C-alpha positions as CSV (number, residue, x, y, z in Angstrom):
1,M,-21.6,-15.0,-4.7
2,Q,-19.0,-12.3,-3.8
3,S,-15.8,-12.6,-5.8
4,T,-13.0,-12.4,-3.3
5,G,-9.3,-13.2,-3.2
6,K,-6.2,-13.3,-1.1
7,I,-3.0,-11.2,-1.1
8,A,0.2,-12.8,-2.3
9,L,2.5,-11.7,0.6
10,P,6.3,-11.4,0.5
11,E,8.1,-14.2,2.1
12,G,8.0,-14.0,5.9
13,K,5.1,-11.6,6.0
14,R,1.7,-12.6,7.5
15,V,-0.7,-9.6,6.8
16,A,-0.7,-6.8,4.3
17,V,-1.1,-3.5,6.3
18,N,-2.1,-0.2,4.7
19,I,-2.0,2.9,7.0
20,G,-4.2,5.0,4.8
21,V,-4.1,8.7,5.5
22,D,-7.2,10.7,4.7
23,F,-5.7,14.1,4.4
24,D,-9.0,16.1,4.5
25,A,-7.7,19.3,6.2
26,A,-10.6,21.9,6.1
27,S,-12.7,20.0,3.6
28,V,-14.1,17.5,6.1
29,W,-15.5,20.3,8.1
30,M,-16.9,22.0,5.1
31,G,-18.2,19.0,3.1
32,T,-19.3,16.6,5.8
33,F,-20.1,18.6,8.9
34,K,-21.0,22.0,7.3
35,R,-18.9,23.8,9.8
36,F,-17.2,27.0,8.4
37,S,-16.0,28.9,11.4
38,P,-12.3,29.9,11.8
39,S,-12.1,27.4,14.7
40,Y,-12.9,24.4,12.4
41,M,-10.6,25.8,9.7
42,A,-7.8,25.9,12.2
43,R,-8.4,22.2,13.0
44,G,-7.9,21.4,9.4
45,E,-4.8,23.7,9.3
46,F,-3.4,21.6,12.3
47,G,-3.7,18.5,10.1
48,A,-1.7,20.1,7.3
49,E,0.9,22.0,9.3
50,V,1.5,19.6,12.2
51,G,-0.2,16.3,11.7
52,V,1.2,15.5,8.2
53,P,4.8,16.3,9.1
54,R,4.6,14.1,12.2
55,L,3.2,11.3,10.1
56,L,5.9,11.7,7.4
57,K,8.5,11.6,10.1
58,L,7.0,8.4,11.7
59,F,6.7,6.7,8.3
60,N,10.3,7.5,7.5
61,K,11.5,6.2,10.8
62,Y,10.0,2.8,10.1
63,T,10.6,2.9,6.3
64,I,6.8,2.7,5.6
65,Q,5.4,3.6,2.2
66,T,1.6,4.1,2.3
67,S,-1.4,5.8,0.7
68,F,-2.6,9.4,1.2
69,C,-6.2,10.0,0.1
70,I,-6.3,13.7,-0.7
71,P,-9.3,15.9,-1.7
72,G,-8.7,18.4,-4.4
73,H,-9.5,21.3,-1.9
74,T,-6.6,20.2,0.3
75,I,-4.3,20.1,-2.7
76,D,-5.3,23.6,-3.7
77,T,-5.0,24.9,-0.1
78,H,-1.9,23.1,1.1
79,T,-0.1,22.6,-2.2
80,D,3.5,22.4,-0.9
81,I,3.0,19.6,1.7
82,C,1.0,17.6,-0.9
83,K,3.9,17.9,-3.3
84,E,6.2,16.8,-0.6
85,I,4.1,13.7,0.0
86,V,4.4,12.9,-3.7
87,T,8.1,13.6,-3.8
88,I,8.8,11.3,-0.9
89,G,7.1,8.5,-2.8
90,H,3.9,7.8,-1.0
91,E,0.9,6.8,-3.1
92,V,-1.9,9.4,-3.6
93,C,-5.5,8.5,-4.2
94,H,-8.6,10.5,-5.3
95,H,-10.8,11.6,-2.4
96,G,-13.3,13.9,-3.9
97,Y,-12.8,17.7,-4.2
98,A,-14.3,19.2,-1.0
99,H,-15.2,16.0,0.9
100,E,-18.6,15.8,-0.8
101,D,-21.0,13.0,0.1
102,P,-21.9,11.5,-3.3
103,T,-24.9,9.4,-2.0
104,D,-27.7,11.6,-3.4
105,L,-25.8,13.5,-6.1
106,P,-27.1,13.4,-9.7
107,Y,-24.8,11.8,-12.2
108,E,-23.6,15.1,-13.8
109,Q,-22.7,16.7,-10.5
110,E,-20.9,13.6,-9.2
111,E,-18.8,13.4,-12.4
112,K,-18.1,17.1,-12.2
113,I,-16.6,16.6,-8.7
114,M,-14.7,13.6,-10.0
115,N,-13.1,15.7,-12.7
116,M,-12.3,18.6,-10.3
117,G,-10.5,16.1,-8.1
118,L,-8.6,14.6,-11.0
119,E,-7.6,18.1,-12.2
120,A,-6.3,19.0,-8.7
121,L,-4.3,15.8,-8.5
122,D,-2.8,16.5,-12.0
123,R,-1.6,19.8,-10.7
124,I,0.8,18.0,-8.3
125,G,1.7,15.3,-10.9
126,V,-0.6,12.5,-9.8
127,K,-2.7,10.2,-12.0
128,P,-4.5,8.1,-9.4
129,R,-5.2,4.4,-9.7
130,G,-7.3,4.4,-6.6
131,Y,-10.4,6.2,-5.2
132,R,-11.8,6.6,-1.7
133,S,-15.2,8.1,-1.3
134,P,-15.1,11.1,1.2
135,S,-18.1,9.7,3.0
136,W,-17.4,6.0,2.5
137,D,-20.6,5.8,0.5
138,Y,-21.7,5.5,-3.1
139,S,-24.5,6.9,-5.2
140,P,-26.1,4.5,-7.7
141,N,-23.7,6.0,-10.3
142,T,-20.4,5.9,-8.4
143,L,-19.3,2.5,-9.5
144,S,-19.9,3.2,-13.2
145,I,-18.1,6.6,-12.9
146,L,-15.1,4.9,-11.5
147,E,-15.1,2.3,-14.3
148,K,-15.5,5.1,-16.9
149,H,-12.5,7.0,-15.5
150,G,-10.3,3.9,-15.5
151,F,-9.7,3.4,-11.8
152,S,-8.1,0.1,-10.8
153,Y,-9.4,-0.1,-7.2
154,D,-11.6,1.6,-4.7
155,S,-11.4,1.7,-0.9
156,S,-14.7,2.9,0.4
157,L,-17.1,-0.1,1.0
158,M,-17.6,-2.7,3.7
159,G,-18.7,-5.9,2.0
160,N,-15.7,-7.7,3.5
161,D,-13.3,-6.9,6.3
162,L,-10.0,-8.6,5.6
163,Y,-10.1,-9.5,1.9
164,P,-10.5,-7.5,-1.3
165,Y,-13.4,-8.3,-3.5
166,R,-15.2,-7.1,-6.7
167,P,-18.2,-4.9,-5.8
168,R,-21.5,-5.4,-7.6
169,P,-24.2,-3.0,-8.5
170,V,-27.2,-3.7,-6.3
171,E,-30.9,-3.3,-7.1
172,I,-32.6,-2.5,-3.8
173,N,-36.0,-4.1,-3.3
174,E,-37.7,-3.8,0.1
175,D,-40.4,-6.3,-0.9
176,N,-38.7,-9.1,-2.6
177,G,-34.9,-9.2,-1.8
178,N,-32.1,-7.2,-3.3
179,K,-30.6,-8.3,-6.7
180,F,-26.9,-8.1,-7.5
181,G,-25.5,-7.3,-10.9
182,P,-22.2,-8.8,-12.2
183,P,-18.9,-8.1,-10.4
184,S,-17.1,-5.0,-11.5
185,K,-13.6,-4.9,-13.0
186,I,-12.8,-2.6,-10.0
187,I,-11.2,-4.2,-7.0
188,E,-12.6,-3.2,-3.6
189,I,-10.1,-2.9,-0.8
190,P,-12.5,-2.7,2.1
191,V,-12.6,-0.2,4.9
192,S,-14.2,-0.4,8.4
193,W,-15.3,2.2,10.9
194,Y,-13.7,0.0,13.5
195,L,-10.3,0.7,11.9
196,D,-10.8,4.5,11.8
197,D,-9.4,7.0,14.3
198,F,-12.0,9.8,13.7
199,P,-15.2,8.5,15.4
200,T,-13.6,7.9,18.8
201,Q,-10.9,10.6,18.8
202,E,-12.2,13.7,17.1
203,F,-14.6,15.7,19.2
204,V,-17.4,17.4,17.2
205,P,-20.3,18.9,19.3
206,G,-23.4,17.2,18.2
207,G,-21.5,14.9,15.9
208,A,-18.5,12.6,16.4
209,E,-18.1,11.6,20.1
210,G,-14.3,12.2,20.4
211,M,-12.1,12.2,23.4
212,R,-12.4,8.5,24.2
213,S,-9.3,6.7,25.5
214,N,-6.8,5.8,22.8
215,Q,-5.9,2.7,24.8
216,E,-9.4,1.5,23.8
217,L,-8.6,2.3,20.2
218,Y,-5.2,0.6,20.4
219,D,-6.7,-2.6,21.9
220,R,-9.3,-2.8,19.2
221,W,-6.9,-2.2,16.3
222,K,-4.4,-4.8,17.8
223,S,-7.2,-7.3,18.3
224,I,-8.3,-7.1,14.6
225,F,-4.7,-7.4,13.5
226,D,-4.2,-10.4,15.8
227,Y,-7.2,-12.1,14.3
228,A,-5.9,-11.6,10.8
229,C,-2.6,-13.1,11.8
230,E,-3.9,-16.1,13.6
231,E,-7.1,-17.0,11.7
232,E,-6.8,-15.8,8.1
233,E,-4.3,-16.3,5.3
234,G,-3.3,-13.7,2.8
235,A,-5.4,-11.0,4.5
236,C,-5.2,-7.3,4.3
237,Y,-5.6,-4.8,7.2
238,I,-6.8,-1.4,6.1
239,L,-6.3,1.3,8.8
240,T,-7.6,4.8,8.2
241,V,-6.2,7.8,10.0
242,H,-6.6,11.5,9.7
243,P,-3.7,13.9,10.2
244,Q,-5.7,16.3,12.4
245,T,-6.7,13.4,14.6
246,I,-3.9,10.8,14.7
247,G,-1.3,13.7,14.6
248,R,-2.1,14.8,18.1
249,A,0.7,14.0,20.5
250,H,-1.0,11.2,22.4
251,N,-2.4,9.5,19.3
252,I,0.8,9.6,17.2
253,Q,2.6,7.8,20.1
254,M,-0.2,5.2,20.1
255,L,0.2,4.7,16.4
256,E,3.9,4.2,16.7
257,K,3.3,1.6,19.4
258,L,0.9,-0.3,17.1
259,I,3.4,-0.1,14.2
260,K,6.1,-1.7,16.3
261,Y,3.7,-4.4,17.5
262,M,2.5,-5.2,14.0
263,D,6.0,-5.2,12.6
264,S,7.0,-7.7,15.3
265,R,4.3,-10.1,14.0
266,G,5.1,-9.9,10.3
267,A,3.1,-7.0,9.0
268,W,3.8,-6.0,5.4
269,F,3.4,-2.2,5.4
270,T,2.5,-1.2,1.9
271,T,0.3,1.0,-0.3
272,L,-3.2,0.3,-1.5
273,G,-1.8,0.0,-5.0
274,S,0.6,-2.7,-4.0
275,I,-2.2,-4.6,-2.3
276,Y,-4.1,-4.3,-5.6
277,D,-1.1,-5.6,-7.5
278,S,-0.7,-8.5,-5.2
279,Y,-4.4,-9.5,-5.3
280,V,-5.0,-13.2,-6.3
281,E,-8.6,-14.0,-7.2
282,N,-9.8,-17.3,-5.9
283,I,-12.9,-17.8,-8.2
284,E,-13.6,-17.0,-11.8
285,Y,-15.6,-13.9,-12.5
286,V,-17.3,-12.0,-15.3
287,I,-16.5,-8.3,-15.1
288,H,-19.1,-5.6,-15.3
289,P,-19.6,-4.7,-19.0
290,E,-18.2,-1.5,-20.4
């Protein structure tokens, strides 16, 4: 049975909302899409030079503190804006080094990337409590690596949609059912492709569809939030945005409209770390052994 729990919300608030910013810059084109042309590098540059400042301005306008998931490559390329994010007081999470997909990596290579990301974060004064996989995927070793390095929470998996839970290692068996191991001491704060701006808004020839109406996106995001408000108690709503996508003029206005709507309905805008700190387990569990 999945070990889940609710969020202890501040008085008067109905849903915990995290606007998680995956500040990938050029790394998403290099690591995920294997696109290395100056054109794709410029799209990453837009995220750093235009998108992030627009987001910081928007968050400041509504006094929102949130979480930036930053690959080490972004830190080493756009150091000053990453330092500014830290100075302002936003949370920063580990997000790989160059947006590598860990799914098929051997243990040694995956841990090397983990350490490269930690070293880059240390260079801007960050010791992260949280991790987000650049590909929203795991290898068979990812969970144990996160435990080894002392992470408190992860935000990469989709075993729930509105409640944190403790992920379990799974033994995959096509002939006789999968078998789950014991719950981890890591808390999973789940993500969803339905709450991500990139698939519908970022055009990649032969890849992401892009250029869909952002009214469609707004309606979906609003609908999911409304369900959390009306049908659930102590839920969390984990939105994922990318500066080079949400930072475009039409999308940043759409995000502001959504922020105002959610605020009117009792959203608690906060960091992933604060959601972790406010997590209340509703069943007993035995953590994954060291």
